N, CA, C and O atoms as a GROMACS GRO file, in nm:
protein
  508
    1UNK      N    1  -5.474  30.114  -0.189
    1UNK     CA    2  -5.532  30.135  -0.321
    1UNK      C    3  -5.440  30.227  -0.402
    1UNK      O    4  -5.397  30.331  -0.353
    2UNK      N    5  -5.411  30.187  -0.524
    2UNK     CA    6  -5.322  30.263  -0.610
    2UNK      C    7  -5.400  30.372  -0.682
    2UNK      O    8  -5.510  30.349  -0.734
    3UNK      N    9  -5.342  30.490  -0.685
    3UNK     CA   10  -5.403  30.602  -0.758
    3UNK      C   11  -5.299  30.668  -0.846
    3UNK      O   12  -5.185  30.688  -0.804
    4UNK      N   13  -5.338  30.702  -0.968
    4UNK     CA   14  -5.256  30.782  -1.056
    4UNK      C   15  -5.335  30.909  -1.085
    4UNK      O   16  -5.451  30.904  -1.126
    5UNK      N   17  -5.271  31.022  -1.063
    5UNK     CA   18  -5.339  31.149  -1.080
    5UNK      C   19  -5.261  31.235  -1.178
    5UNK      O   20  -5.144  31.268  -1.156
    6UNK      N   21  -5.328  31.271  -1.287
    6UNK     CA   22  -5.265  31.355  -1.390
    6UNK      C   23  -5.299  31.502  -1.366
    6UNK      O   24  -5.400  31.535  -1.304
    7UNK      N   25  -5.214  31.587  -1.416
    7UNK     CA   26  -5.239  31.730  -1.413
    7UNK      C   27  -5.165  31.796  -1.528
    7UNK      O   28  -5.077  31.735  -1.589
    8UNK      N   29  -5.201  31.921  -1.556
    8UNK     CA   30  -5.128  31.996  -1.656
    8UNK      C   31  -5.197  32.013  -1.789
    8UNK      O   32  -5.145  32.082  -1.877
    9UNK      N   33  -5.312  31.952  -1.806
    9UNK     CA   34  -5.383  31.969  -1.931
    9UNK      C   35  -5.440  32.109  -1.943
    9UNK      O   36  -5.437  32.188  -1.849
   10UNK      N   37  -5.493  32.139  -2.061
   10UNK     CA   38  -5.554  32.269  -2.082
   10UNK      C   39  -5.570  32.302  -2.227
   10UNK      O   40  -5.560  32.215  -2.314
   11UNK      N   41  -5.596  32.429  -2.253
   11UNK     CA   42  -5.616  32.479  -2.389
   11UNK      C   43  -5.492  32.555  -2.432
   11UNK      O   44  -5.441  32.640  -2.359
   12UNK      N   45  -5.444  32.524  -2.552
   12UNK     CA   46  -5.324  32.589  -2.602
   12UNK      C   47  -5.339  32.608  -2.753
   12UNK      O   48  -5.408  32.531  -2.819
   13UNK      N   49  -5.274  32.710  -2.804
   13UNK     CA   50  -5.278  32.731  -2.949
   13UNK      C   51  -5.179  32.638  -3.019
   13UNK      O   52  -5.081  32.593  -2.960
   14UNK      N   53  -5.207  32.612  -3.144
   14UNK     CA   54  -5.116  32.529  -3.222
   14UNK      C   55  -4.976  32.591  -3.221
   14UNK      O   56  -4.959  32.712  -3.234
   15UNK      N   57  -4.878  32.504  -3.205
   15UNK     CA   58  -4.739  32.549  -3.194
   15UNK      C   59  -4.693  32.570  -3.051
   15UNK      O   60  -4.574  32.586  -3.026
   16UNK      N   61  -4.787  32.570  -2.959
   16UNK     CA   62  -4.754  32.592  -2.820
   16UNK      C   63  -4.708  32.465  -2.749
   16UNK      O   64  -4.690  32.360  -2.811
   17UNK      N   65  -4.690  32.476  -2.618
   17UNK     CA   66  -4.639  32.366  -2.536
   17UNK      C   67  -4.724  32.348  -2.412
   17UNK      O   68  -4.786  32.441  -2.362
   18UNK      N   69  -4.724  32.225  -2.364
   18UNK     CA   70  -4.785  32.190  -2.236
   18UNK      C   71  -4.698  32.084  -2.170
   18UNK      O   72  -4.628  32.008  -2.238
   19UNK      N   73  -4.704  32.078  -2.039
   19UNK     CA   74  -4.633  31.974  -1.965
   19UNK      C   75  -4.732  31.903  -1.875
   19UNK      O   76  -4.791  31.963  -1.785
   20UNK      N   77  -4.750  31.775  -1.901
   20UNK     CA   78  -4.837  31.694  -1.818
   20UNK      C   79  -4.756  31.626  -1.708
   20UNK      O   80  -4.640  31.589  -1.727
   21UNK      N   81  -4.819  31.611  -1.594
   21UNK     CA   82  -4.756  31.541  -1.482
   21UNK      C   83  -4.847  31.430  -1.435
   21UNK      O   84  -4.969  31.437  -1.450
   22UNK      N   85  -4.787  31.328  -1.378
   22UNK     CA   86  -4.863  31.217  -1.322
   22UNK      C   87  -4.793  31.169  -1.196
   22UNK      O   88  -4.673  31.141  -1.197
   23UNK      N   89  -4.868  31.161  -1.089
   23UNK     CA   90  -4.814  31.113  -0.962
   23UNK      C   91  -4.890  30.989  -0.920
   23UNK      O   92  -5.013  30.988  -0.917
   24UNK      N   93  -4.816  30.885  -0.888
   24UNK     CA   94  -4.877  30.760  -0.843
   24UNK      C   95  -4.861  30.746  -0.693
   24UNK      O   96  -4.759  30.785  -0.637
   25UNK      N   97  -4.962  30.692  -0.630
   25UNK     CA   98  -4.955  30.671  -0.486
   25UNK      C   99  -5.024  30.541  -0.451
   25UNK      O  100  -5.100  30.484  -0.530
   26UNK      N  101  -4.995  30.495  -0.330
   26UNK     CA  102  -5.053  30.370  -0.285
   26UNK      C  103  -4.945  30.288  -0.217
   26UNK      O  104  -4.832  30.278  -0.266
   27UNK      N  105  -4.980  30.230  -0.106
   27UNK     CA  106  -4.880  30.162  -0.025
   27UNK      C  107  -4.811  30.050  -0.100
   27UNK      O  108  -4.691  30.029  -0.082
   28UNK      N  109  -4.883  29.980  -0.184
   28UNK     CA  110  -4.826  29.866  -0.254
   28UNK      C  111  -4.786  29.896  -0.397
   28UNK      O  112  -4.759  29.806  -0.476
   29UNK      N  113  -4.782  30.025  -0.429
   29UNK     CA  114  -4.753  30.058  -0.569
   29UNK      C  115  -4.608  30.036  -0.603
   29UNK      O  116  -4.518  30.077  -0.530
   30UNK      N  117  -4.586  29.971  -0.715
   30UNK     CA  118  -4.453  29.963  -0.776
   30UNK      C  119  -4.475  29.943  -0.926
   30UNK      O  120  -4.577  29.890  -0.968
   31UNK      N  121  -4.379  29.985  -1.003
   31UNK     CA  122  -4.396  29.971  -1.147
   31UNK      C  123  -4.262  29.948  -1.213
   31UNK      O  124  -4.158  29.990  -1.163
   32UNK      N  125  -4.266  29.881  -1.326
   32UNK     CA  126  -4.148  29.865  -1.409
   32UNK      C  127  -4.141  29.973  -1.515
   32UNK      O  128  -4.034  30.003  -1.569
   33UNK      N  129  -4.254  30.032  -1.545
   33UNK     CA  130  -4.259  30.135  -1.648
   33UNK      C  131  -4.383  30.219  -1.629
   33UNK      O  132  -4.482  30.174  -1.570
   34UNK      N  133  -4.378  30.340  -1.681
   34UNK     CA  134  -4.497  30.424  -1.684
   34UNK      C  135  -4.509  30.485  -1.823
   34UNK      O  136  -4.411  30.495  -1.897
   35UNK      N  137  -4.628  30.524  -1.857
   35UNK     CA  138  -4.647  30.575  -1.991
   35UNK      C  139  -4.767  30.667  -2.001
   35UNK      O  140  -4.837  30.694  -1.903
   36UNK      N  141  -4.788  30.714  -2.123
   36UNK     CA  142  -4.900  30.800  -2.155
   36UNK      C  143  -4.974  30.746  -2.277
   36UNK      O  144  -4.913  30.701  -2.374
   37UNK      N  145  -5.104  30.752  -2.268
   37UNK     CA  146  -5.192  30.720  -2.380
   37UNK      C  147  -5.283  30.841  -2.402
   37UNK      O  148  -5.292  30.929  -2.316
   38UNK      N  149  -5.349  30.844  -2.516
   38UNK     CA  150  -5.446  30.950  -2.539
   38UNK      C  151  -5.566  30.895  -2.616
   38UNK      O  152  -5.557  30.798  -2.691
   39UNK      N  153  -5.678  30.963  -2.593
   39UNK     CA  154  -5.802  30.920  -2.656
   39UNK      C  155  -5.878  31.043  -2.705
   39UNK      O  156  -5.920  31.127  -2.626
   40UNK      N  157  -5.895  31.050  -2.835
   40UNK     CA  158  -5.973  31.158  -2.895
   40UNK      C  159  -6.120  31.115  -2.898
   40UNK      O  160  -6.150  30.996  -2.892
   41UNK      N  161  -6.211  31.211  -2.908
   41UNK     CA  162  -6.354  31.177  -2.909
   41UNK      C  163  -6.388  31.078  -3.018
   41UNK      O  164  -6.352  31.097  -3.134
   42UNK      N  165  -6.458  30.973  -2.981
   42UNK     CA  166  -6.501  30.873  -3.078
   42UNK      C  167  -6.393  30.779  -3.126
   42UNK      O  168  -6.416  30.699  -3.217
   43UNK      N  169  -6.275  30.787  -3.066
   43UNK     CA  170  -6.164  30.702  -3.110
   43UNK      C  171  -6.114  30.617  -2.995
   43UNK      O  172  -6.148  30.639  -2.879
   44UNK      N  173  -6.031  30.520  -3.031
   44UNK     CA  174  -5.974  30.434  -2.929
   44UNK      C  175  -5.861  30.505  -2.854
   44UNK      O  176  -5.811  30.609  -2.897
   45UNK      N  177  -5.824  30.447  -2.742
   45UNK     CA  178  -5.711  30.498  -2.666
   45UNK      C  179  -5.583  30.446  -2.730
   45UNK      O  180  -5.566  30.326  -2.751
   46UNK      N  181  -5.491  30.540  -2.761
   46UNK     CA  182  -5.369  30.505  -2.832
   46UNK      C  183  -5.246  30.539  -2.749
   46UNK      O  184  -5.244  30.633  -2.670
   47UNK      N  185  -5.144  30.459  -2.770
   47UNK     CA  186  -5.016  30.478  -2.704
   47UNK      C  187  -4.952  30.609  -2.748
   47UNK      O  188  -4.961  30.647  -2.865
   48UNK      N  189  -4.888  30.679  -2.654
   48UNK     CA  190  -4.814  30.801  -2.684
   48UNK      C  191  -4.666  30.785  -2.651
   48UNK      O  192  -4.580  30.807  -2.735
   49UNK      N  193  -4.638  30.745  -2.526
   49UNK     CA  194  -4.498  30.737  -2.484
   49UNK      C  195  -4.486  30.646  -2.362
   49UNK      O  196  -4.582  30.625  -2.288
   50UNK      N  197  -4.366  30.592  -2.344
   50UNK     CA  198  -4.338  30.502  -2.232
   50UNK      C  199  -4.195  30.521  -2.186
   50UNK      O  200  -4.105  30.548  -2.266
   51UNK      N  201  -4.174  30.508  -2.056
   51UNK     CA  202  -4.039  30.507  -2.001
   51UNK      C  203  -4.023  30.383  -1.914
   51UNK      O  204  -4.107  30.355  -1.829
   52UNK      N  205  -3.915  30.310  -1.938
   52UNK     CA  206  -3.885  30.190  -1.859
   52UNK      C  207  -3.784  30.228  -1.752
   52UNK      O  208  -3.679  30.285  -1.781
   53UNK      N  209  -3.817  30.197  -1.628
   53UNK     CA  210  -3.734  30.245  -1.519
   53UNK      C  211  -3.597  30.176  -1.514
   53UNK      O  212  -3.497  30.240  -1.482
   54UNK      N  213  -3.591  30.050  -1.542
   54UNK     CA  214  -3.465  29.976  -1.525
   54UNK      C  215  -3.357  30.022  -1.622
   54UNK      O  216  -3.239  30.022  -1.589
   55UNK      N  217  -3.398  30.061  -1.742
   55UNK     CA  218  -3.300  30.099  -1.844
   55UNK      C  219  -3.302  30.248  -1.876
   55UNK      O  220  -3.208  30.301  -1.934
   56UNK      N  221  -3.411  30.314  -1.836
   56UNK     CA  222  -3.428  30.454  -1.875
   56UNK      C  223  -3.470  30.470  -2.019
   56UNK      O  224  -3.477  30.582  -2.070
   57UNK      N  225  -3.497  30.359  -2.086
   57UNK     CA  226  -3.534  30.366  -2.228
   57UNK      C  227  -3.670  30.432  -2.244
   57UNK      O  228  -3.760  30.416  -2.161
   58UNK      N  229  -3.682  30.505  -2.351
   58UNK     CA  230  -3.808  30.572  -2.382
   58UNK      C  231  -3.858  30.529  -2.519
   58UNK      O  232  -3.780  30.498  -2.609
   59UNK      N  233  -3.989  30.530  -2.534
   59UNK     CA  234  -4.053  30.487  -2.657
   59UNK      C  235  -4.163  30.586  -2.690
   59UNK      O  236  -4.231  30.638  -2.601
   60UNK      N  237  -4.180  30.611  -2.818
   60UNK     CA  238  -4.278  30.710  -2.861
   60UNK      C  239  -4.358  30.661  -2.980
   60UNK      O  240  -4.310  30.582  -3.062
   61UNK      N  241  -4.480  30.708  -2.988
   61UNK     CA  242  -4.558  30.688  -3.110
   61UNK      C  243  -4.495  30.774  -3.220
   61UNK      O  244  -4.441  30.881  -3.192
   62UNK      N  245  -4.502  30.727  -3.341
   62UNK     CA  246  -4.442  30.801  -3.452
   62UNK      C  247  -4.498  30.943  -3.463
   62UNK      O  248  -4.428  31.036  -3.501
   63UNK      N  249  -4.624  30.957  -3.430
   63UNK     CA  250  -4.691  31.086  -3.448
   63UNK      C  251  -4.640  31.194  -3.352
   63UNK      O  252  -4.664  31.312  -3.373
   64UNK      N  253  -4.568  31.154  -3.247
   64UNK     CA  254  -4.521  31.253  -3.150
   64UNK      C  255  -4.369  31.259  -3.139
   64UNK      O  256  -4.316  31.343  -3.067
   65UNK      N  257  -4.300  31.172  -3.208
   65UNK     CA  258  -4.153  31.172  -3.201
   65UNK      C  259  -4.097  31.306  -3.243
   65UNK      O  260  -4.139  31.366  -3.342
   66UNK      N  261  -4.001  31.352  -3.165
   66UNK     CA  262  -3.938  31.481  -3.194
   66UNK      C  263  -4.013  31.600  -3.137
   66UNK      O  264  -3.960  31.711  -3.135
   67UNK      N  265  -4.135  31.577  -3.090
   67UNK     CA  266  -4.214  31.686  -3.031
   67UNK      C  267  -4.243  31.663  -2.883
   67UNK      O  268  -4.248  31.758  -2.805
   68UNK      N  269  -4.263  31.538  -2.844
   68UNK     CA  270  -4.295  31.504  -2.705
   68UNK      C  271  -4.175  31.438  -2.639
   68UNK      O  272  -4.097  31.369  -2.704
   69UNK      N  273  -4.162  31.461  -2.510
   69UNK     CA  274  -4.055  31.398  -2.432
   69UNK      C  275  -4.113  31.346  -2.302
   69UNK      O  276  -4.179  31.419  -2.229
   70UNK      N  277  -4.088  31.219  -2.274
   70UNK     CA  278  -4.131  31.160  -2.148
   70UNK      C  279  -4.011  31.151  -2.055
   70UNK      O  280  -3.899  31.119  -2.096
   71UNK      N  281  -4.036  31.182  -1.930
   71UNK     CA  282  -3.932  31.174  -1.828
   71UNK      C  283  -4.000  31.143  -1.696
   71UNK      O  284  -4.122  31.152  -1.684
   72UNK      N  285  -3.920  31.106  -1.598
   72UNK     CA  286  -3.982  31.075  -1.470
   72UNK      C  287  -3.881  31.040  -1.364
   72UNK      O  288  -3.760  31.040  -1.386
   73UNK      N  289  -3.936  31.010  -1.247
   73UNK     CA  290  -3.854  30.974  -1.132
   73UNK      C  291  -3.919  30.853  -1.068
   73UNK      O  292  -4.024  30.863  -1.004
   74UNK      N  293  -3.856  30.738  -1.083
   74UNK     CA  294  -3.913  30.615  -1.030
   74UNK      C  295  -3.926  30.621  -0.879
   74UNK      O  296  -4.025  30.573  -0.823
   75UNK      N  297  -3.827  30.679  -0.812
   75UNK     CA  298  -3.830  30.685  -0.665
   75UNK      C  299  -3.948  30.768  -0.615
   75UNK      O  300  -3.998  30.745  -0.505
   76UNK      N  301  -3.990  30.862  -0.696
   76UNK     CA  302  -4.102  30.948  -0.657
   76UNK      C  303  -4.232  30.906  -0.724
   76UNK      O  304  -4.336  30.969  -0.704
   77UNK      N  305  -4.226  30.800  -0.803
   77UNK     CA  306  -4.347  30.752  -0.872
   77UNK      C  307  -4.414  30.861  -0.953
   77UNK      O  308  -4.536  30.875  -0.952
   78UNK      N  309  -4.333  30.937  -1.022
   78UNK     CA  310  -4.387  31.045  -1.104
   78UNK      C  311  -4.336  31.033  -1.248
   78UNK      O  312  -4.226  30.985  -1.273
   79UNK      N  313  -4.419  31.078  -1.339
   79UNK     CA  314  -4.381  31.079  -1.480
   79UNK      C  315  -4.436  31.206  -1.542
   79UNK      O  316  -4.541  31.256  -1.503
   80UNK      N  317  -4.364  31.258  -1.640
   80UNK     CA  318  -4.401  31.382  -1.706
   80UNK      C  319  -4.406  31.361  -1.856
   80UNK      O  320  -4.342  31.271  -1.911
   81UNK      N  321  -4.482  31.444  -1.921
   81UNK     CA  322  -4.484  31.444  -2.066
   81UNK      C  323  -4.475  31.589  -2.112
   81UNK      O  324  -4.570  31.667  -2.099
   82UNK      N  325  -4.360  31.625  -2.166
   82UNK     CA  326  -4.341  31.758  -2.221
   82UNK      C  327  -4.385  31.754  -2.366
   82UNK      O  328  -4.333  31.677  -2.446
   83UNK      N  329  -4.482  31.838  -2.399
   83UNK     CA  330  -4.539  31.838  -2.534
   83UNK      C  331  -4.510  31.973  -2.600
   83UNK      O  332  -4.558  32.077  -2.554
   84UNK      N  333  -4.433  31.970  -2.705
   84UNK     CA  334  -4.398  32.092  -2.779
   84UNK      C  335  -4.455  32.085  -2.920
   84UNK      O  336  -4.496  31.979  -2.968
   85UNK      N  337  -4.457  32.199  -2.985
   85UNK     CA  338  -4.507  32.208  -3.123
   85UNK      C  339  -4.641  32.138  -3.138
   85UNK      O  340  -4.662  32.058  -3.229
   86UNK      N  341  -4.730  32.167  -3.048
   86UNK     CA  342  -4.859  32.099  -3.046
   86UNK      C  343  -4.941  32.130  -3.171
   86UNK      O  344  -4.936  32.240  -3.226
   87UNK      N  345  -5.017  32.030  -3.213
   87UNK     CA  346  -5.101  32.039  -3.331
   87UNK      C  347  -5.246  32.014  -3.292
   87UNK      O  348  -5.272  31.949  -3.191
   88UNK      N  349  -5.340  32.064  -3.370
   88UNK     CA  350  -5.481  32.036  -3.338
   88UNK      C  351  -5.510  31.886  -3.327
   88UNK      O  352  -5.597  31.846  -3.249
   89UNK      N  353  -5.441  31.805  -3.401
   89UNK     CA  354  -5.466  31.660  -3.394
   89UNK      C  355  -5.412  31.596  -3.266
   89UNK      O  356  -5.435  31.478  -3.241
   90UNK      N  357  -5.342  31.674  -3.184
   90UNK     CA  358  -5.301  31.624  -3.053
   90UNK      C  359  -5.413  31.639  -2.949
   90UNK      O  360  -5.399  31.593  -2.836
   91UNK      N  361  -5.521  31.702  -2.987
   91UNK     CA  362  -5.633  31.720  -2.896
   91UNK      C  363  -5.689  31.585  -2.854
   91UNK      O  364  -5.725  31.502  -2.938
   92UNK      N  365  -5.697  31.564  -2.724
   92UNK     CA  366  -5.742  31.435  -2.670
   92UNK      C  367  -5.742  31.443  -2.518
   92UNK      O  368  -5.694  31.539  -2.459
   93UNK      N  369  -5.798  31.340  -2.457
   93UNK     CA  370  -5.779  31.318  -2.315
   93UNK      C  371  -5.653  31.232  -2.301
   93UNK      O  372  -5.641  31.127  -2.364
   94UNK      N  373  -5.562  31.278  -2.218
   94UNK     CA  374  -5.435  31.209  -2.198
   94UNK      C  375  -5.440  31.132  -2.067
   94UNK      O  376  -5.474  31.186  -1.962
   95UNK      N  377  -5.404  31.005  -2.075
   95UNK     CA  378  -5.408  30.917  -1.959
   95UNK      C  379  -5.268  30.870  -1.922
   95UNK      O  380  -5.189  30.831  -2.008
   96UNK      N  381  -5.240  30.875  -1.795
   96UNK     CA  382  -5.118  30.819  -1.741
   96UNK      C  383  -5.142  30.671  -1.708
   96UNK      O  384  -5.252  30.633  -1.667
   97UNK      N  385  -5.041  30.590  -1.726
   97UNK     CA  386  -5.055  30.447  -1.698
   97UNK      C  387  -4.926  30.393  -1.639
   97UNK      O  388  -4.818  30.446  -1.663
   98UNK      N  389  -4.940  30.286  -1.561
   98UNK     CA  390  -4.824  30.223  -1.500
   98UNK      C  391  -4.831  30.072  -1.520
   98UNK      O  392  -4.938  30.012  -1.513
   99UNK      N  393  -4.715  30.012  -1.544
   99UNK     CA  394  -4.708  29.870  -1.568
   99UNK      C  395  -4.627  29.800  -1.459
   99UNK      O  396  -4.518  29.845  -1.425
  100UNK      N  397  -4.681  29.693  -1.405
  100UNK     CA  398  -4.608  29.617  -1.301
  100UNK      C  399  -4.496  29.535  -1.362
  100UNK      O  400  -4.394  29.511  -1.297
  101UNK      N  401  -4.515  29.492  -1.484
  101UNK     CA  402  -4.419  29.399  -1.546
  101UNK      C  403  -4.348  29.465  -1.663
  101UNK      O  404  -4.397  29.562  -1.722
  102UNK      N  405  -4.232  29.410  -1.696
  102UNK     CA  406  -4.163  29.455  -1.815
  102UNK      C  407  -4.240  29.409  -1.938
  102UNK      O  408  -4.317  29.313  -1.934
  103UNK      N  409  -4.217  29.479  -2.046
  103UNK     CA  410  -4.280  29.442  -2.173
  103UNK      C  411  -4.178  29.459  -2.284
  103UNK      O  412  -4.087  29.542  -2.277
  104UNK      N  413  -4.195  29.377  -2.386
  104UNK     CA  414  -4.098  29.378  -2.496
  104UNK      C  415  -4.171  29.393  -2.629
  104UNK      O  416  -4.286  29.354  -2.644
  105UNK      N  417  -4.100  29.450  -2.723
  105UNK     CA  418  -4.155  29.462  -2.857
  105UNK      C  419  -4.283  29.542  -2.858
  105UNK      O  420  -4.297  29.640  -2.786
  106UNK      N  421  -4.376  29.499  -2.940
  106UNK     CA  422  -4.500  29.573  -2.958
  106UNK      C  423  -4.588  29.572  -2.834
  106UNK      O  424  -4.681  29.652  -2.822
  107UNK      N  425  -4.560  29.481  -2.744
  107UNK     CA  426  -4.640  29.473  -2.619
  107UNK      C  427  -4.634  29.605  -2.543
  107UNK      O  428  -4.728  29.642  -2.473
  108UNK      N  429  -4.520  29.677  -2.558
  108UNK     CA  430  -4.502  29.804  -2.485
  108UNK      C  431  -4.610  29.904  -2.521
  108UNK      O  432  -4.644  29.991  -2.441
  109UNK      N  433  -4.664  29.893  -2.641
  109UNK     CA  434  -4.755  29.994  -2.692
  109UNK      C  435  -4.901  29.957  -2.672
  109UNK      O  436  -4.990  30.030  -2.716
  110UNK      N  437  -4.925  29.846  -2.607
  110UNK     CA  438  -5.061  29.798  -2.590
  110UNK      C  439  -5.118  29.834  -2.455
  110UNK      O  440  -5.049  29.827  -2.353
  111UNK      N  441  -5.244  29.873  -2.454
  111UNK     CA  442  -5.310  29.909  -2.328
  111UNK      C  443  -5.305  29.794  -2.229
  111UNK      O  444  -5.296  29.815  -2.108
  112UNK      N  445  -5.312  29.673  -2.280
  112UNK     CA  446  -5.318  29.555  -2.193
  112UNK      C  447  -5.190  29.533  -2.113
  112UNK      O  448  -5.189  29.454  -2.019
  113UNK      N  449  -5.082  29.601  -2.150
  113UNK     CA  450  -4.956  29.586  -2.078
  113UNK      C  451  -4.949  29.674  -1.954
  113UNK      O  452  -4.850  29.670  -1.881
  114UNK      N  453  -5.052  29.753  -1.930
  114UNK     CA  454  -5.054  29.847  -1.818
  114UNK      C  455  -5.161  29.808  -1.718
  114UNK      O  456  -5.272  29.768  -1.755
  115UNK      N  457  -5.126  29.820  -1.592
  115UNK     CA  458  -5.213  29.771  -1.486
  115UNK      C  459  -5.290  29.881  -1.414
  115UNK      O  460  -5.398  29.856  -1.360
  116UNK      N  461  -5.238  30.000  -1.414
  116UNK     CA  462  -5.300  30.109  -1.342
  116UNK      C  463  -5.317  30.228  -1.436
  116UNK      O  464  -5.234  30.254  -1.523
  117UNK      N  465  -5.428  30.300  -1.416
  117UNK     CA  466  -5.461  30.412  -1.502
  117UNK      C  467  -5.508  30.532  -1.422
  117UNK      O  468  -5.572  30.518  -1.317
  118UNK      N  469  -5.474  30.650  -1.473
  118UNK     CA  470  -5.528  30.771  -1.415
  118UNK      C  471  -5.664  30.804  -1.474
  118UNK      O  472  -5.715  30.732  -1.559
  119UNK      N  473  -5.721  30.913  -1.428
  119UNK     CA  474  -5.855  30.951  -1.472
  119UNK      C  475  -5.852  31.032  -1.600
  119UNK      O  476  -5.956  31.053  -1.663
  120UNK      N  477  -5.735  31.079  -1.639
  120UNK     CA  478  -5.721  31.154  -1.762
  120UNK      C  479  -5.722  31.304  -1.743
  120UNK      O  480  -5.781  31.356  -1.648
  121UNK      N  481  -5.654  31.373  -1.833
  121UNK     CA  482  -5.652  31.518  -1.833
  121UNK      C  483  -5.671  31.566  -1.978
  121UNK      O  484  -5.608  31.514  -2.070
  122UNK      N  485  -5.757  31.664  -1.996
  122UNK     CA  486  -5.794  31.709  -2.129
  122UNK      C  487  -5.689  31.804  -2.185
  122UNK      O  488  -5.644  31.897  -2.117
  123UNK      N  489  -5.652  31.780  -2.309
  123UNK     CA  490  -5.565  31.871  -2.383
  123UNK      C  491  -5.640  31.913  -2.509
  123UNK      O  492  -5.685  31.830  -2.587
  124UNK      N  493  -5.652  32.043  -2.528
  124UNK     CA  494  -5.717  32.097  -2.647
  124UNK      C  495  -5.621  32.192  -2.717
  124UNK      O  496  -5.571  32.287  -2.657
  125UNK      N  497  -5.597  32.165  -2.843
  125UNK     CA  498  -5.506  32.247  -2.922
  125UNK      C  499  -5.588  32.316  -3.029
  125UNK      O  500  -5.646  32.251  -3.116
  126UNK      N  501  -5.593  32.448  -3.022
  126UNK     CA  502  -5.672  32.524  -3.118
  126UNK      C  503  -5.586  32.565  -3.238
  126UNK      O  504  -5.466  32.589  -3.225
  127UNK      N  505  -5.650  32.572  -3.353
  127UNK     CA  506  -5.576  32.607  -3.475
  127UNK      C  507  -5.574  32.758  -3.499
  127UNK      O  508  -5.516  32.804  -3.597
   0.00000   0.00000   0.00000
């Protein structure tokens, strides 16, 4: 059984930083890419960032470009999200996700392109 476990969430003041981590486990686990989504109360789950293992390419939502950085280690099935210059609008539950298949174009940003999900970690940014 595949499990993704996030950690690193918490409460931070605006302008501060947090680093989220996600570790995947499971005998049959493999992925072509991993990413992060977030969901604010009463809103849909939205794409934040993705890293493709074969190319090392990274993708970001416009709202986090220049502030967030995704990195990871495919061999260790881990992915990180370094979040700097945090804003109150970044407040959300952050979910780690993994994709078995490659994705192209806008497909990369869609929840349906990911096969495995973590339980989420809460990030609260106070003003």
